[in-house]
N, C-alpha and C positions, 0 to 999 in steps of 0.2 A: 660206804659202797664197799660190797664185800665181793670177795675173789671170784665166786659165781658170776655176780652182776658183771664185773668188767670182763670176763670171759665171755659173756655174754655178747656185751657191748662190742666185744673185738670181733666177734663174729659174725655178726651184722654189719660192721664196716669195712671189713676184707674186703667182701664182695665187691660192694660200692666203690672201696678205692681201686681195686683192679678194675672193675669195667669202668671209673673213670677215667686211669689210666689210657688204657685200650682205645679209648673213643678220643681220646687226646692226640694220642700216636697217628690213631689212622686220620684222623681231620688234619694233624699236620701234615701229613703224607699227601693225603688228598689236595691241599692249599698248594703245596710244593708241585704238584704234576699240573695243576690246573694253571698256574704262575708258568710253567715252564711251556706247558701248550700254548698259551696265549703268546710267549714271547715268541714261539717258533712262526705260529701263525703272523704275528706282526712282520717277522723276518723274513719270512715268505712272500706276504703283500708286497712288501718294501722289494722284495728281489726282483719282481716284478714288474716293477715300474723304473727300478734303476737300471737293470742288466741290458735295456735296451740304448740308454743313454750310455752307458760308458760304453758299449761295444760301438756307437757312433764315436765316441771321442777316441777311441784306439782306430777305428777305421780313417778318421780324419788326420792322424797323427802319422797310420802309415802313408797317406796320399800324401803327406808334406813330407814323409822320408824321401817318398819316390820322386816328388818333384825336386828336389835339391841334389837329389844323387847327381853327380858332377857329369856323367854321361848326359842324361836326361838335361840339365838347366841349359850345359851350354850349347845343347842342339834345339831347344825350346826357345831360348832368347841369345837373337842373333845382335851382332854389333851393330850400331848405329849410327857409329861414324868410323873416321880412322884413328882416334886417339884410344891406345890401350888402356890407360886410368880410366877414363869416362867407362869403356867396357869393363872393366875390373870391377868399379862402383856400381855398373847397373845389373852384374849379376850378384854383387853382395845386397843389392837394395832389392833385388828379388826374393832374397832366401830372409831377410830382415821383417818384409813384408807378409810373406808366406806365415813367417813365425808368430808376427803378432796377430793375425787374422786368428790363428790355432790356440791364442794363448789360454782363453779361458778352460781349455779343456784337460788343463791339469789338475783342476778337481778332482776328477773322474776315473785318475790313474795314480799308481804308485810313486812314492818320492822317488824311489830309485830309476824306474821307468822313464819319468818327466827329465832326469840327471842326465840319464842316458841320451836322452832326446836333445838336449839341449847341448851336450859335451859336443854330438855326430854334429848339430847346426854350427857350432864353433870353430870347429875341425876343420869342415868345410870350407867356411868361409877363409880360415887359415889359410888352408892349401891354396885357394884362388888369391891370398895376399901374396905366398911365395912366389906361385908361378907369376903374378906382375911384377915380382923382384927382377925377373930374369932380364937380359940383355935385350929381349924381343921388342920390337917398337910396333909393330900392328897389332889391332885386335885378333885377327886370322891366327897369327903366329900366338898368339895368348891362349887362345882355344884348343889347338898343336900342345902347347906345355901343358895344359890343364889335363887335356885325356891322356897324353903322355904318363903324368904322374899316376894317374886311375889307372893304368894298366900297371902299374908298378906293383900297387899295394891294393889292399879291399878298402872301400867304399866306409868311410863311417857309417853312412848311411844304410847300409846293408849290414853293419854289425848291430845299429840300431833296432832295424827294423826286425831280426832277427830277436832281440829282447822283447819287443812289443808281440811278436806271434807266441813267444813263450808264456808272457804273462796271460795274453788272451787264453792260451789252452789251459793255462792255470784255473781261469774264472769256471772250468766246467768240473775239477776236479770237486 
């Protein structure tokens, strides 16, 4: 092969190589865009299905937190006898039953939110136990002691409820 033939071969190959490279680039770009579009549509469809379930989980946990707020709990659950420790155990059992009923909701919320809800539950139980250790002897006095403790500081349920509301508002961002 002479120099002219090599130059002529190169002149024929150069446009074909450039065209092939441009076609490859655009094909790869198109494939990436299609993949991104499919992922977006899949995510959008799954959001349509999961968002109502997640909101329902947050609603149920908000209701749980409202129900275990000490003011509401003491008013809703009346003592059944004259024994203070029976009433204390009844209040704690109510909280535990409510919590167990809503245990499955944790899969729809963040770990931090779930941990705050658990902490609020445990702190509420701790407040009831500390009020039960007082010198009172009747369930009515125990109710009074619990209500007095809630007057002094914010309820753990209210702090957890504020966090739940914040997390729900983050779903819209």
